C-alpha positions in Angstrom: 161.4 33.1 261.9 158.4 35.4 261.5 155.8 36.3 264.1 153.1 33.6 263.3 155.8 30.9 263.7 156.8 32.3 267.1 153.2 32.4 268.3 152.7 28.7 267.3 155.9 27.7 269.2 154.8 29.5 272.3 151.4 27.7 272.2 153.2 24.3 272.0 155.4 25.1 274.9 152.5 26.2 277.0 150.6 23.0 276.3 153.7 20.9 277.1 154.1 22.6 280.4 150.5 21.8 281.2 151.2 18.1 280.6 153.6 17.9 283.6 151.9 17.1 286.9 151.6 20.0 289.3 151.2 18.1 292.5 154.5 16.4 293.4 152.8 14.6 296.3 150.7 12.7 293.7 153.9 11.7 291.7 156.6 10.7 294.2 160.1 10.5 292.8 159.2 12.7 289.8 162.5 14.5 289.7 164.3 11.3 289.3 162.0 9.8 286.8 161.8 12.8 284.5 162.5 11.9 281.0 165.5 13.4 279.3 163.6 13.4 276.1 161.0 15.8 277.4 163.6 18.0 278.8 165.3 18.1 275.4 162.1 19.0 273.7 161.5 21.8 276.1 165.0 23.2 275.9 164.9 23.0 272.1 161.6 24.9 272.1 163.0 27.6 274.3 166.0 27.9 272.1 163.9 28.3 269.0 161.8 30.9 270.9 164.9 32.9 271.8 166.2 32.7 268.2 162.8 33.9 266.9 162.7 36.8 269.3 166.2 37.7 268.4 165.4 37.6 264.6 162.3 39.7 265.2 164.3 42.3 267.2 166.9 42.5 264.5 164.3 42.9 261.8 162.6 45.7 263.9 165.9 47.5 264.3 166.5 47.3 260.5 163.1 48.8 259.9 163.8 51.6 262.4 167.1 52.3 260.7 165.2 52.6 257.4 162.6 54.9 258.9 165.3 57.1 260.4 167.2 57.2 257.1 164.0 58.3 255.3 163.3 60.9 258.0 166.8 62.3 257.6 166.3 62.4 253.8 163.0 64.2 254.3 164.5 66.7 256.7 167.2 67.3 254.2 164.7 67.9 251.4 162.8 70.3 253.6 165.9 72.2 254.4 166.8 72.3 250.7 163.4 73.7 249.8 163.7 76.3 252.5 167.1 77.3 251.2 165.8 77.5 247.7 162.8 79.6 248.9 165.2 82.0 250.6 167.3 82.2 247.4 164.2 82.9 245.3 163.0 85.6 247.8 166.4 87.3 247.7 166.4 87.0 243.9 162.9 88.5 243.7 164.0 91.4 245.9 167.0 92.0 243.8 164.9 91.8 240.6 162.4 94.2 242.1 165.1 96.6 243.0 166.6 96.4 239.5 163.2 97.0 237.9 162.6 100.0 240.2 166.0 101.4 239.3 165.3 100.8 235.6 161.9 102.5 235.9 163.5 105.5 237.6 166.2 105.6 234.9 163.6 105.5 232.1 161.5 108.2 233.8 164.5 110.4 234.1 165.5 109.8 230.5 161.9 110.5 229.3 161.8 113.7 231.4 165.1 114.8 230.0 163.9 114.0 226.4 160.7 115.9 227.0 162.6 118.9 228.3 165.0 118.7 225.4 162.1 118.6 222.9 160.3 121.4 224.7 163.4 123.6 224.5 163.8 122.7 220.9 160.2 123.7 220.2 160.6 127.0 222.0 163.7 127.7 220.1 161.9 127.0 216.8 159.0 129.2 217.8 161.4 132.0 218.7 163.0 131.7 215.3 159.7 131.6 213.5 158.6 134.7 215.4 161.8 136.5 214.4 161.1 135.5 210.7 157.6 136.8 210.9 158.7 140.0 212.4 161.3 140.4 209.6 158.6 139.6 207.0 156.3 142.2 208.5 159.0 144.9 208.7 160.3 144.4 205.1 157.4 146.2 203.4 157.8 149.2 205.7 161.5 149.4 204.8 160.8 149.1 201.0 157.4 150.6 200.2 158.3 151.2 196.5 159.0 147.5 195.8 157.3 146.2 192.7 157.4 142.6 193.8 153.9 141.2 193.9 154.8 137.9 195.5 156.1 136.8 198.9 156.0 139.4 201.6 153.8 142.0 199.8 151.2 139.3 199.1 151.1 138.4 202.8 150.7 142.1 203.7 147.7 142.5 201.3 146.1 139.4 202.8 146.5 140.6 206.3 145.1 144.0 205.3 142.0 142.4 203.7 141.4 140.3 206.8 141.7 143.4 209.0 139.1 145.2 206.9 136.8 142.2 207.2 137.2 142.2 211.0 136.4 145.9 211.1 133.2 145.3 209.1 132.1 142.5 211.5 132.9 144.7 214.5 130.8 147.5 213.0 127.9 145.1 212.5 128.2 143.9 216.0 128.0 147.4 217.3 124.9 148.1 215.2 123.2 145.0 216.6 124.2 146.0 220.1 122.6 149.4 219.6 119.4 147.8 218.4 119.3 145.5 221.4 119.9 148.4 223.8 117.1 150.3 222.2 114.8 147.3 222.5 115.8 146.8 226.1 115.1 150.4 226.9 111.7 150.2 225.2 110.9 147.0 227.1 112.0 148.6 230.4 109.7 151.6 229.6 106.8 149.2 229.0 107.5 147.3 232.2 107.6 150.6 234.1 104.2 151.7 232.6 102.7 148.3 233.5 104.0 148.6 237.0 102.6 152.1 237.3 99.2 150.9 236.0 99.3 148.0 238.5 100.1 150.4 241.4 97.3 152.7 240.3 94.9 149.8 240.1 95.8 148.5 243.5 95.6 152.0 244.9 92.1 152.5 243.5 91.0 149.1 244.8 92.4 149.9 248.2 90.6 153.2 248.2 87.4 151.5 247.2 87.8 148.9 249.9 88.5 151.7 252.4 85.3 153.5 251.4 83.4 150.3 251.9 85.0 149.7 255.3 86.7 146.5 254.3 90.2 145.6 255.7 93.2 146.1 253.5 94.9 143.2 251.8 98.1 141.9 253.2 101.3 143.2 251.5 101.7 142.0 247.9 104.5 140.3 246.1 106.6 140.1 249.3 108.4 137.0 248.0 108.8 138.4 244.5 106.8 135.6 243.0 104.2 136.2 240.3 100.6 136.2 241.5 99.4 134.1 238.6 100.5 133.0 235.1 99.4 136.2 233.5 101.6 138.1 235.8 104.5 136.0 234.5 103.4 136.9 230.9 103.4 140.6 231.8 106.9 140.2 233.2 108.1 138.9 229.9 107.8 135.1 230.2 106.5 133.6 227.0 107.3 129.9 227.4 104.5 127.6 228.6 105.5 125.3 231.5 105.4 124.7 235.3 106.1 127.8 237.4 105.9 128.7 241.1 103.3 131.4 241.8 102.0 133.0 244.9 98.5 134.6 244.9 97.8 137.4 247.4 97.4 136.2 251.0 98.3 132.7 249.9 101.1 130.2 250.1 103.2 129.6 247.0 102.6 126.6 244.8 103.5 125.2 241.5 101.1 125.7 238.5 101.0 124.8 234.9 101.0 128.0 232.8 99.8 128.2 229.2 101.2 131.2 227.4 99.2 132.4 224.4 99.2 135.6 222.3 96.5 136.9 224.7 98.5 136.4 227.8 99.2 133.8 230.5 96.5 131.2 231.6 96.7 129.2 234.8 95.5 125.6 234.1 93.2 124.3 236.8 92.2 120.9 235.2 93.6 118.8 232.5 92.5 115.3 231.3 93.9 113.6 228.2 94.4 109.8 228.6 92.7 108.5 231.8 96.0 108.0 233.6 94.6 109.6 236.8 91.5 108.5 238.7 89.2 111.5 239.3 86.8 109.6 241.5 88.2 111.4 244.6 86.6 112.7 247.8 86.2 116.2 249.2 89.6 116.6 250.8 91.4 115.5 247.6 89.4 118.0 245.5 90.1 120.6 248.1 93.9 120.1 248.1 94.4 119.0 244.5 95.8 115.8 243.0 97.5 114.4 239.9 100.7 115.4 238.1 101.2 118.8 236.5 103.0 117.0 233.6 100.0 114.8 232.9 96.4 114.8 234.3 95.6 116.8 237.4 93.1 118.9 239.4 94.8 122.0 240.8 92.7 122.1 244.0 89.7 124.2 245.1 91.7 126.1 247.6 94.3 127.2 245.0 91.7 128.1 242.5 89.9 130.2 245.1 93.2 132.0 246.1 93.6 132.9 242.4 90.0 133.9 241.7 89.6 136.1 244.8 92.4 138.5 243.5 89.9 140.2 241.1 87.8 139.6 238.1 88.7 136.3 236.4 87.6 134.4 233.3 87.3 130.7 232.9 88.0 129.0 229.5 86.8 125.5 228.9 88.3 123.6 226.0 87.0 120.1 225.0 87.6 117.6 222.2 85.2 114.7 221.6 85.6 111.3 220.0 83.8 112.2 216.8 86.4 113.6 214.5 88.2 115.0 217.6 86.3 118.3 217.2 87.4 121.0 219.5 84.8 123.1 221.4 85.3 125.9 223.8 83.5 128.3 226.0 84.5 131.3 228.1 82.8 132.5 231.3 83.1 135.3 233.9 84.2 133.5 237.0 83.7 134.0 240.7 84.5 131.2 243.3 83.5 131.3 246.9 85.6 129.9 249.8 85.1 126.6 251.7 82.7 128.2 254.1 80.3 128.6 251.2 81.2 125.1 249.8 83.3 126.6 247.0 80.2 127.8 245.2 80.8 128.7 241.6 79.2 131.7 239.8 79.5 131.7 236.0 78.4 134.2 233.4 79.0 133.2 229.8 80.6 135.7 227.6 79.1 136.4 224.2 81.8 138.8 222.9 84.0 136.0 221.5 81.4 134.7 219.0 79.3 131.5 218.9 80.2 129.2 221.8 78.8 126.1 223.3 77.1 126.3 226.7 79.3 123.6 228.3 78.8 124.4 232.0 75.6 125.5 233.8 75.3 129.2 234.8 73.4 129.8 238.0 73.1 133.3 239.5 73.0 132.0 243.0 76.1 129.9 242.5 76.5 126.1 242.5 78.3 124.5 245.4 80.9 121.9 244.8 79.8 118.3 245.5 81.6 115.0 246.0 80.5 111.5 247.1 81.2 112.3 250.8 79.8 115.9 250.6 76.4 115.9 248.9 75.9 119.6 248.1 74.1 119.3 244.8 70.7 120.7 244.1 69.1 117.3 243.6 67.0 116.3 246.6 66.6 112.6 245.9 70.1 111.5 244.8 73.8 112.2 245.3 74.9 113.2 241.8 78.6 112.8 242.6 78.0 109.2 243.9 75.8 108.5 240.9 78.0 110.0 238.2 81.5 109.6 239.7 84.0 112.4 240.5 83.4 115.8 242.0 81.7 118.7 240.2 79.4 121.7 240.5 76.1 119.8 240.1 72.8 121.6 239.8 71.1 118.3 239.0 72.7 115.2 237.5 72.2 116.0 233.8 74.0 119.1 232.7 77.7 118.2 232.6 80.5 116.4 234.5 84.0 117.0 233.3 85.5 115.1 236.3 83.6 111.9 235.6 85.2 108.6 234.7 87.5 108.7 231.7 85.9 106.7 228.8 87.9 103.8 227.4 86.0 104.0 224.1 83.3 106.3 222.6 80.2 106.2 224.7 78.0 106.3 221.5 79.0 102.7 221.0 77.6 101.7 224.4 74.0 101.0 225.1 74.0 100.9 228.8 72.8 104.3 230.1 74.2 104.0 233.6 77.7 103.2 232.4 77.7 106.1 229.9 76.5 108.7 232.4 79.4 107.9 234.8 81.8 109.1 232.1 82.9 112.7 231.3 80.1 114.4 229.4 78.5 117.7 228.6 75.1 118.6 227.3 74.9 120.7 224.1 72.4 123.4 223.4 70.3 120.8 221.6 70.1 118.7 224.8 72.3 116.0 223.5 74.8 114.4 225.8 78.3 114.3 224.3 81.2 112.1 225.5 84.5 113.8 226.0 88.0 112.7 225.0 90.1 115.5 226.5 89.4 118.6 228.7 91.4 121.7 229.6 90.1 124.3 232.2 92.2 127.4 232.6 91.7 130.8 234.2 93.2 134.3 233.8 92.4 137.8 234.9 89.6 139.4 232.9 92.1 142.0 231.6 93.7 139.3 229.4 91.5 140.5 226.5 92.6 144.1 226.8 
């Protein structure tokens, strides 16, 4: 009997019980009049209920036994797996130990084999050296031997090689002698240059003393060159970036151009428009750009170089028309910031026909930028009008720090746009657009 049947039987019994009267006073003599049939039905129902409960209990016990059996089997499986895991771990440990022992054995065998081979090689080398010694001794023992093969041939070959080595050694000695002579000659020249420099400084100091001017601070304390030409005098011939220190100045890096004349310190370079030259006073004072590309060295640095003595300025330009190169050289004098970095130029005529690229004013032209209007024009700020910073007398002579042209200005018809670019005025009064500029300075003695 399953559970639904038991529930139906219980329901019938409950309803049968409800059918009997509950108030015995309303049914006198009920005990005596009870029907045996009803009692039998009730007893039979209770019996079936008990049997159903018993069957259900037996079935539940059977299911519990099955569950217990499965749990025991599962526990046994887990125990078996744990045992196998332990066996595998022990086997792995044993295998690892065997592999380690095998590795140690192979290493020992390899070391022994290497040692054996090394000893064998040393033994062979010793034998070979003995044979060579014997070969070299045989001609000494038998000098009258007429055999021209074997050992005598080796002897002649070695002798020829020795003679060749002696010749090479002799040539090396001759080259060393020449180098020593050149070195002594160079040292002599450097000593003469140093003596001349000392005499020049001494004469200048005496001249300053006669004029009542204070002496300069100690020179070359750091051992750095005072300018690029000083590097040239010291023997440097490669152009590049060097650290220099003018007198009474802080050291700084500069681009040096070494030529056959001497060393030039580059103060401005423009070639591709990669740097914006439309800067204000402070930038032009300190300097800006990249020494490996386009740059302005800085008015303070230029002044520290120029105040050391007589200097010359060389201006080199190339234009867009056939990329013709033009140059001009001037005697240079640059004042300090207290005089607005005024520039005094005197064009030299000793080097042949040159263009008059920059204006020469005896009184000196002050430097001017958009925020420092120092030009000689009374009604306009030339730096603001033309872009960049420059020594403007008026706004029409030249401006090599103007905007870099993206294409030749001769193709443009707008006058204002053209005038804001780099330009210089030729002797014929024609404004010329510029493609590349190079401004460099050196002591006036560079021509001597």
